[in-house]
C-alpha positions in Angstrom: 0.0 0.1 -0.1 2.9 2.9 0.8 3.7 2.1 -2.7 0.6 3.1 -4.2 0.9 6.7 -2.6 1.7 9.4 -4.6 5.4 9.7 -3.9 8.1 12.1 -5.9 9.7 9.3 -7.2 6.7 6.6 -8.3 7.7 4.6 -11.6 5.1 4.2 -14.3 5.3 0.4 -13.7 4.8 0.4 -10.1 1.9 3.1 -10.5 0.5 0.4 -13.1 0.8 -2.5 -10.7 -0.8 -0.7 -8.0 -3.7 0.4 -10.4 -3.9 -3.4 -11.3 -4.3 -4.3 -7.6 -7.9 -2.3 -7.5 -8.9 -3.8 -11.2 -7.8 -0.9 -13.1 -5.6 0.2 -16.0 -3.6 3.3 -16.9 -4.0 5.4 -19.5 -1.2 8.0 -20.1 -1.7 10.3 -22.9 0.7 12.6 -24.2 -0.3 16.5 -24.7 1.3 19.6 -26.0 2.3 21.7 -23.1 -0.2 24.0 -21.4 -3.2 22.9 -23.3 -5.0 21.3 -20.0 -4.5 24.5 -18.4 -5.6 26.8 -21.3 -8.9 24.8 -21.5 -10.4 23.7 -17.5 -9.3 24.0 -14.1 -7.7 21.6 -12.2 -7.6 20.8 -8.6 -4.1 20.8 -7.2 -3.9 18.3 -4.1 -1.9 18.8 -0.6 1.0 17.2 -1.8 1.5 19.3 -4.9 2.5 16.2 -6.7 -0.7 15.6 -8.8 -3.6 17.5 -9.9 -7.3 16.0 -11.0 -9.8 17.3 -13.2 -13.5 16.8 -13.5 -15.2 14.1 -15.7 -16.5 16.5 -18.2 -13.3 18.2 -18.6 -11.7 15.0 -19.6 -14.5 15.0 -22.6 -13.8 18.6 -23.8 -10.1 17.4 -23.9 -10.7 14.3 -25.6 -13.2 16.2 -28.0 -10.5 19.0 -29.0 -7.9 16.2 -29.3 -9.6 13.8 -31.6 -11.2 16.7 -33.1 -14.3 14.6 -33.7 -17.6 15.3 -35.4 -20.3 16.0 -33.2 -22.4 12.4 -34.3 -19.2 10.6 -33.6 -18.3 12.5 -30.8 -21.4 11.7 -29.2 -21.1 8.2 -29.8 -17.8 8.0 -28.0 -19.1 10.2 -25.1 -21.7 7.7 -24.5 -19.1 4.8 -24.5 -16.9 6.4 -22.2 -19.7 7.5 -19.6 -20.8 3.8 -20.1 -17.1 2.4 -19.7 -16.9 5.0 -16.3 -19.9 4.1 -14.9 -18.9 0.0 -15.1 -15.4 1.1 -13.8 -16.7 3.1 -10.6 -18.0 0.5 -9.3 -14.7 -0.5 -7.1 -13.8 -0.7 -3.5 -12.4 2.4 -2.0 -8.3 2.8 -1.9 
């Protein structure tokens, strides 16, 4: 459990193992520097080591990133929301 805390030197493979322990996968997306801050507001946590965003903000970023037409975007949005609903059924950790 101590390895799953957001440490300053947490390696990606350690983080992936921690996520796997909670039956989750890790998705890393490389975005142009400043893209997130220019589009949405994030919440910086007490440790100052990571930020989070709202689910709706992720959808805004993905829409801009993929530049999908509205019909296709709505299909992807519904699939994403369905998957997030299924994935939210995990124990608190």
